[in-house]
C-alpha positions, 0 to 999 in steps of 0.5 A, a space after each residue: 500500500 502506498 504511504 507518504 513520508 518526509 525526506 530531506 535533500 542536500 544541495 546535490 538533491 540526494 535524499 536523507 531521512 533527517 535534516 542532520 544527515 542532509 546538512 552533514 552531507 553538504 558540510 562534508 562536500 564543502 570540506 572536500 577530501 580530508 586526510 589519507 585513505 578514507 576521507 575524514 570530512 564526514 566525521 569533521 562535518 558531524 563535529 561541526 554540526 554538533 559544536 555549531 553554537 561554539 563555532 558561531 560564537 568563535 566567528 562572532 568574536 572574529 567578526 568583532 575583531 575584524 570590525 575593530 581592526 577596520 576602524 583602526 585602519 580607517 583612522 589612518 588616512 593612508 590605509 585602505 581596507 581590502 575588500 573580500 573577493 567575491 
């Protein structure tokens, strides 16, 4: 008998049963091949998702330091801050 269900897809369109599995797949793809032999990327991706709050805090601190650096550089008329490449 037919039935319905919920599925989640990563950015490549692959099906996963849970949102975490789909996200880990995307993170692992972003990391690429890590290490010799079997890639460590899936395990690293799992850890990134698991430690997301701590990682976001670190990036927030990093962004705040970049703002301070940009303001300090902006106070010197001879310095032009670089813009990230797009």
